[in-house]
C-alpha positions in Angstrom: 0.0 0.3 0.1 1.2 3.5 -0.9 2.7 5.8 2.2 0.0 8.3 1.4 -2.9 6.1 1.8 -1.0 4.8 5.1 -1.5 8.1 6.5 -4.7 8.9 5.2 -6.2 5.2 6.9 -4.4 6.8 10.3 -5.3 9.8 10.1 -9.2 8.8 9.8 -8.8 5.9 12.3 -8.0 8.7 14.6 -10.7 11.5 13.3 -13.1 8.2 14.2 -11.7 7.6 17.6 -11.5 11.2 18.4 -15.8 11.4 17.6 -16.3 8.2 19.2 -14.5 9.7 22.5 -16.9 13.1 22.0 -19.7 11.3 22.0 -18.8 9.1 25.1 -18.1 12.3 26.9 -21.5 14.2 25.8 -23.3 11.0 26.8 -21.7 11.1 30.4 -22.8 14.7 30.8 -26.4 12.9 32.4 -27.6 13.5 35.8 -30.4 11.6 37.5 -32.3 12.3 40.0 -35.7 10.2 41.4 -37.5 10.6 44.6 -35.0 10.3 47.0 -33.9 13.7 45.7 -37.5 15.6 46.7 -36.6 19.3 47.6 -32.8 18.9 47.3 -30.3 21.6 44.9 -29.3 20.2 41.9 -26.2 21.3 39.9 -26.1 21.4 36.1 -24.1 22.9 33.2 -25.7 24.2 29.9 -25.8 21.2 27.4 -26.1 18.5 30.4 -28.9 16.1 30.1 -31.2 15.4 33.5 -33.5 12.7 34.2 -36.0 12.2 36.0 -37.5 9.3 37.4 -40.8 9.0 39.8 -42.8 6.8 41.0 -46.5 6.0 40.0 -49.2 4.2 41.4 -49.5 2.4 38.3 -47.9 2.4 35.0 -50.9 4.2 32.9 -50.5 7.0 35.3 -47.5 9.9 34.8 -46.4 13.3 36.2 -46.4 16.5 34.6 -44.8 19.6 34.8 -46.5 22.4 36.7 -44.7 25.0 34.4 -42.7 25.1 31.0 -39.1 26.7 31.1 -38.0 28.6 28.2 -34.4 29.2 27.2 -33.3 27.1 30.2 -34.7 24.0 30.1 -36.9 22.0 27.6 -38.4 18.1 27.7 -36.8 15.8 25.2 -39.0 12.5 26.3 -41.4 10.2 28.1 -41.7 6.7 29.1 -42.5 4.2 31.7 -40.1 1.8 33.7 -40.7 -0.9 35.9 -41.0 0.7 39.6 -37.7 -0.1 40.7 -35.8 2.1 38.9 -37.8 5.1 40.4 -35.0 4.7 43.9 -38.6 3.8 46.2 -39.2 0.2 46.7 -42.0 -1.7 45.9 -43.0 1.4 43.3 -45.3 -0.6 41.0 -44.4 1.9 38.2 -41.7 4.8 37.3 -42.4 7.4 35.2 -39.2 8.6 33.5 -38.5 12.5 31.8 -35.7 13.7 30.3 -35.0 16.9 29.9 -31.8 18.5 28.3 -30.4 22.1 29.4 -29.8 25.1 27.2 -29.4 28.1 29.5 -28.1 29.0 32.2 -30.2 30.3 35.4 -32.0 28.7 38.4 -35.0 27.7 38.6 -38.2 25.4 40.4 -38.6 22.2 38.9 -41.7 21.3 40.2 -43.9 18.3 38.8 -47.1 16.9 39.9 -48.7 13.9 39.6 -51.2 13.6 36.1 -54.1 12.4 38.3 -54.7 13.3 42.0 -53.4 10.7 43.8 -51.5 8.6 41.3 -48.0 9.5 43.1 -46.7 6.8 45.5 -45.4 7.2 49.0 -42.9 8.7 49.7 -43.5 11.8 47.3 -47.4 11.2 47.1 -48.7 13.3 44.4 -46.0 16.5 44.4 -42.2 16.5 43.7 -39.6 19.4 43.1 -35.8 20.8 43.1 -34.4 23.6 42.7 -31.9 23.4 39.8 -29.3 25.9 38.5 -27.9 25.3 35.5 -24.8 26.9 34.6 -22.4 28.5 32.2 -18.7 29.2 32.6 -18.1 33.1 32.4 -21.6 33.9 32.2 -23.9 35.6 35.1 -27.3 33.9 35.3 -30.6 34.5 36.9 -32.0 32.4 39.2 -35.5 32.7 40.1 -37.4 31.1 43.5 -40.9 31.0 44.5 -42.8 30.0 47.5 -42.2 26.4 46.9 -38.7 27.0 47.6 -39.1 28.5 51.2 -36.7 26.6 53.9 -34.5 26.0 51.3 -31.1 26.2 50.0 -29.2 27.5 47.0 -26.0 28.8 45.3 -25.3 31.1 43.5 -22.3 33.0 41.8 -20.8 36.0 42.2 -22.6 39.2 40.1 -25.8 36.6 40.2 -29.0 37.9 39.9 -31.1 36.2 42.6 -34.8 36.5 41.9 -38.0 35.7 44.8 -41.5 35.4 43.5 -43.9 35.7 46.5 -47.5 35.9 46.2 -49.9 38.7 47.8 -53.4 40.4 47.6 -53.9 43.2 45.7 -55.5 45.6 47.5 -54.6 44.1 50.5 -52.9 46.1 53.6 -50.9 42.7 54.6 -47.5 42.4 52.5 -44.0 41.2 52.2 -41.3 42.6 54.2 -37.5 42.0 53.8 -35.6 41.5 57.2 -32.4 43.2 57.6 -29.5 41.4 55.5 -26.6 41.3 58.1 -23.6 41.0 55.7 -22.7 42.1 52.4 -23.1 38.8 50.5 -26.2 40.0 48.7 -28.1 43.2 48.1 -31.8 43.5 47.6 -31.8 45.8 44.4 -34.8 46.4 43.2 -39.1 45.2 44.3 -41.4 44.5 41.1 -45.2 44.1 40.6 -46.7 41.6 38.2 -47.7 44.8 36.7 -44.5 46.5 36.5 -43.1 43.0 35.1 -45.2 43.2 32.6 -45.7 46.9 32.0 -48.9 46.8 31.9 -51.0 50.1 33.5 -54.0 48.1 33.8 -54.2 48.4 37.9 -55.4 44.7 40.0 -58.9 44.5 41.3 -58.5 44.2 44.5 -58.7 41.0 46.3 -57.3 39.2 43.4 -53.9 36.9 43.7 -50.8 39.1 42.8 -47.3 37.9 43.1 -44.5 40.3 44.0 -40.3 39.9 43.2 -37.9 40.8 44.8 -34.2 41.1 43.2 -31.2 40.8 44.5 -27.9 40.6 43.9 -25.0 38.2 44.9 -21.8 40.6 45.6 -19.1 38.7 48.0 -18.4 34.7 48.6 -20.2 33.5 51.5 -23.5 32.1 53.0 -26.2 34.3 54.8 -30.2 33.9 54.8 -32.7 35.8 53.0 -35.8 36.1 55.4 -39.5 38.0 54.9 -42.3 38.5 57.0 -45.9 38.7 55.4 -47.9 41.0 58.2 -50.3 43.9 58.0 -48.1 47.1 56.9 -50.3 49.1 59.2 -50.1 47.5 62.4 -46.3 45.8 62.7 -47.6 44.6 66.5 -49.4 41.8 64.9 -48.1 39.1 63.9 -47.3 38.1 60.7 -49.3 35.9 58.7 -46.7 33.9 57.3 -43.2 34.3 56.5 -40.3 32.9 54.0 -36.7 31.8 54.5 -33.7 30.8 52.0 -30.3 30.1 52.9 -27.8 31.3 49.9 -24.4 30.2 49.4 -21.9 32.1 47.1 -18.9 30.2 46.5 
């Protein structure tokens, strides 16, 4: 065989092996979570695949997303597997969902049983985890709702942390941020649902309304952000509820 042909053949072989190695590396970027991860924080990187396996009361039942996450996470596929795959011994069946991370940010991934009562102990009909999707060199927005009460989240220096809490339009009760003792995070601004949507229409009194508190991660360390929901006209009245979030900036 001519020398040039041997060199070309070797080049092709090395190229094919490189593609196989890259393919294996891409396939290895997979994170799998089960019922045991309910309420936990999960760190991912843009481009990774997330697999969620949850138990169901029967193979014909499944789980569904409470909301979509455009620009961050997309649902790729669904399938039903034997119950043992869910991480819950004795589960009749497992619903497996595959997600692809497509953009940086933080979110509450919330799943509920497709039909009430069709989940399986210990998660019942509700499952959620806190996803942080990182992209090297890119600051991200981390979004937390009331589902994240009394949880822990990790954000990087420069990231924006947005906490969305529910209130009632026209009510004298309001969310109040308790003083933060250090300079790890800083409250930047507060936005009502109408301000975020740039709507001039005022909400009707008594209707549900969201308010978002935007924080900026400034310095490494650990801190706690606490809110009290109480009557703004009488500070002596006990709060109706609270919201607590532990924040770590590595």
